[in-house]
N, C-alpha and C positions, 0 to 999 in steps of 0.2 A: 213856743219856736219863735215867737214870728218877734219877739221883742229880744231872741240873740238876732237874729236876721236886721232889725233894725239899729243896731248898735256897728255893725259891718259896712265897709263902700267897698264897691268896687274901686279896679283901678283909675275909672272914666273920669270916676267919683260920685259914682249913681249910688244911689242908698241901697243895700242887694232886699233888702222890703219890698221895695216900690219895685228894682227890677222880675221879683217873683209877682207882686202881684198882677205886673201890664205880660203876666203872660196866660192862655189858654188855660182855666180850672185844671183842667187834666194832666196839667203842665208843673203844677205848680209842687206838687208834693218830690218828684224828682230831682224838678230844678232846688226844692232845698235841700236834700240830700247829696245833689251833686256840688252844691254849693260846699257842706260842710267838708263833704269827701274832698273838695281842692284846697279848703284849710289845715286836712290832716295831715296832706302829702308834702304840704307848703308850695301847690303851685300860686300864679299867681290871679289872680281873682277876677278872668275879663270874659267876656262872651265868648270866645273859643274854647276856655278851658271849659268855662262849664254846661256850653251843649256839647263837647266831648266829651267831659265826664257824665253829663247825664244820656249820651248811649249810648255806652260801656253798662254802668248800671244797668240798661234796660235789658240790651243785650245776654248779660250773664243771668237776670230773671227770666230769660225768655229762655235761656238753654236748660234753665233747672228743669222750665216746666215740661 
């Protein structure tokens, strides 16, 4: 997973792996999932889109439980 993230860059030029590593340890998995979901949906890779997608993914998980 880290290898894939290391090849991606956010719109501001920041490396996606460094972006994820800058987050709290608990948030890293959902942020990584959100990045790949943004790519799948052809959303721009920026903090706003990643955060929005991560919140949506967390809401879905909570609704399932």
